[in-house]
C-alpha positions in Angstrom: 0.0 0.0 0.0 2.8 2.4 0.9 4.6 1.5 -2.3 1.5 2.3 -4.4 1.1 5.6 -2.7 4.7 6.8 -3.3 4.7 5.5 -6.9 1.5 7.4 -7.7 2.6 10.6 -6.0 6.0 10.5 -7.8 4.6 9.9 -11.2 1.9 12.5 -10.7 4.4 15.2 -10.0 6.7 14.1 -12.8 3.8 14.5 -15.3 2.7 17.8 -13.8 6.2 19.3 -14.1 6.5 17.9 -17.6 3.2 19.3 -18.8 4.2 22.7 -17.4 7.0 22.8 -20.0 4.3 22.5 -22.7 2.9 25.9 -21.9 -0.4 27.2 -20.7 -2.7 25.8 -23.3 -6.1 24.4 -22.6 -7.0 20.9 -23.8 -9.1 22.3 -26.6 -6.2 24.3 -27.8 -3.6 21.6 -28.0 -1.6 21.0 -31.2 -1.7 17.4 -32.5 1.8 16.7 -31.1 0.8 18.0 -27.7 -2.5 16.0 -27.6 -0.6 12.8 -28.6 1.9 13.4 -25.8 -0.8 13.9 -23.2 -2.5 10.7 -24.2 0.8 8.7 -24.1 1.8 10.1 -20.8 -1.4 9.1 -19.2 -1.1 5.5 -20.5 2.6 5.2 -19.5 1.9 6.5 -16.0 -1.0 4.1 -15.3 1.1 0.9 -15.9 3.7 1.3 -13.1 0.9 2.6 -10.8 -1.1 -0.6 -11.2 1.6 -3.3 -11.8 4.1 -3.4 -8.9 6.1 -6.0 -10.7 7.3 -3.4 -13.1 10.3 -1.3 -11.8 9.3 2.3 -11.3 12.3 3.3 -13.5 10.7 1.5 -16.4 7.8 3.9 -16.2 9.8 7.0 -15.5 12.3 6.6 -18.4 9.7 6.5 -21.2 7.9 9.5 -19.7 11.1 11.6 -19.5 11.9 10.5 -23.0 8.6 11.7 -24.4 8.9 15.0 -22.5 12.4 15.5 -23.9 11.2 14.7 -27.4 8.3 17.2 -27.0 10.7 20.0 -26.0 13.0 19.1 -29.0 10.0 19.3 -31.4 9.0 22.6 -29.9 12.6 23.9 -30.5 12.5 22.8 -34.2 9.0 24.3 -34.5 10.4 27.7 -33.4 13.4 27.4 -35.7 11.9 25.9 -38.9 8.7 27.0 -40.5 8.5 24.0 -42.8 9.0 21.6 -39.9 6.2 23.4 -38.0 3.9 23.2 -41.0 4.7 19.4 -41.4 4.1 18.6 -37.7 1.3 21.1 -36.7 -0.3 21.7 -40.1 -1.5 25.0 -41.5 -4.6 27.1 -41.0 -7.3 26.5 -43.5 -9.4 29.3 -45.0 -13.0 28.0 -44.8 -14.7 31.2 -45.9 -12.8 33.6 -48.2 -14.4 37.0 -49.2 -17.8 35.7 -48.2 -17.5 32.5 -50.3 -17.6 29.1 -48.7 -14.6 27.0 -49.6 -16.2 23.6 -50.0 -12.9 21.9 -51.0 -11.2 23.1 -47.8 -14.2 21.9 -45.7 -13.9 18.4 -47.3 -10.1 18.3 -46.7 -10.6 19.1 -43.0 -13.6 16.9 -42.5 -15.7 19.9 -41.5 -19.4 19.6 -42.1 -21.9 22.5 -42.6 -23.5 21.7 -39.3 -20.2 22.0 -37.5 -19.4 25.2 -39.2 -22.8 26.8 -38.3 -22.3 25.6 -34.7 -19.0 27.3 -34.5 -20.4 30.5 -36.0 -23.4 30.5 -33.6 -21.0 30.1 -30.6 -19.4 33.4 -31.7 -22.8 35.1 -32.0 -23.1 34.8 -35.8 -26.1 33.2 -37.4 -25.8 34.4 -41.0 -23.0 33.2 -43.4 -23.5 36.4 -45.5 -22.1 38.4 -42.6 -18.7 36.6 -42.6 -15.9 37.7 -44.8 -13.2 35.3 -43.6 -13.3 32.2 -41.4 -10.1 30.4 -40.7 -9.8 26.9 -39.2 -6.7 27.2 -37.0 -4.3 24.3 -36.4 -5.7 23.8 -32.9 -9.2 23.2 -34.3 -10.6 26.6 -33.3 -12.5 28.7 -35.9 -11.4 32.3 -36.2 -14.2 34.5 -37.7 -13.8 37.9 -39.3 -17.1 39.6 -40.1 -17.6 42.3 -42.7 -16.9 45.8 -41.3 -20.6 46.6 -41.6 -21.4 43.7 -39.3 -18.8 44.7 -36.6 -19.5 47.0 -33.6 -18.7 50.6 -34.2 -15.5 51.8 -32.3 -14.9 55.2 -30.8 -12.0 55.6 -33.3 -14.4 55.1 -36.2 -16.7 57.7 -34.8 -13.9 60.2 -34.4 -14.2 60.3 -30.6 -11.4 60.8 -28.2 -11.6 58.3 -25.4 -9.6 58.5 -22.2 -7.4 55.5 -21.5 -8.7 54.3 -18.2 -8.0 50.6 -18.5 -5.5 49.4 -16.0 -4.3 46.0 -14.9 -5.3 45.3 -11.3 -2.8 43.9 -8.8 -4.2 41.4 -6.3 -3.1 42.3 -2.8 -5.3 40.0 -0.7 -6.6 36.7 -2.0 -9.0 34.8 0.3 -7.6 36.3 3.5 -3.9 35.8 2.5 -1.7 38.9 2.0 0.5 38.7 -1.1 3.4 40.8 0.0 5.3 40.7 -3.2 2.3 42.2 -5.1 2.0 44.9 -2.4 5.7 45.9 -3.0 5.3 45.6 -6.8 2.4 48.1 -6.6 4.6 50.5 -4.7 2.6 50.3 -1.6 3.3 49.4 2.1 1.7 48.2 5.3 0.6 51.7 6.1 -1.5 51.9 3.0 -3.0 48.4 3.7 -3.9 49.5 7.3 -5.8 52.5 5.8 -7.8 50.2 3.5 -8.6 47.9 6.4 -9.9 50.8 8.5 -11.9 52.2 5.6 -13.7 48.9 5.1 -14.1 48.4 8.8 -12.2 45.1 9.1 -9.6 44.1 11.7 -7.2 42.1 9.5 -6.5 40.7 6.1 -8.0 37.4 7.2 -11.4 39.0 7.0 -10.9 40.2 3.4 -11.9 37.8 0.6 -10.4 40.0 -2.2 -8.5 43.2 -2.4 -6.9 44.7 -5.5 -5.5 48.0 -6.7 -4.7 49.2 -10.2 -2.3 51.9 -11.6 -5.2 54.4 -11.6 -5.5 54.0 -7.8 -8.9 52.2 -8.0 -9.3 49.8 -5.1 -11.7 46.9 -4.9 -12.2 45.4 -1.5 -14.6 42.5 -0.8 -14.9 41.5 2.8 -15.6 37.8 3.6 -19.2 36.9 4.1 -20.2 35.8 7.5 -20.5 32.0 7.9 
């Protein structure tokens, strides 16, 4: 029982560390090579977890080999465009200048129902309003409507808009003070004490969320009473 526990924990953390090197993609955004790697890793890890007769090293070595191969492929993908096109494929234009590319749909095994489903998920129900639609290498559909179908921007209307969009910095997260963020925002404990008094709380443990942005806007949400 103890052996099974330590085998499982060790393999779990090895796979987690390895997948971190793959980047911050979601499952639906994986390239073909990354999806294959994920599936193989799960199969390789399950064998030494269940069969104690197999040395743990026999499971770790193939996993490390696949991770090393994945990083090597990523290096060549960055260095060689042709290699990246061969391994990952190329985006396919499904709609070009408002015309549906039936050949491209057949080559990518994309049905009309699937295309309409993707368009509806992006708030588009009419093919005539789409100028370009590109099927990306990760399977996502990028849609570019005609200008007349896009929302009007202040720039198109000739309006001057004040830039008031700032990136907030989280200072307190579920009662825990993030000191490095406090210092990165150029603030100190004295500022924090003022915020606590202003929101009538005794300590950060009573705050669920506290953030501040470059414009000085503070958002403080005290914890709800339980």
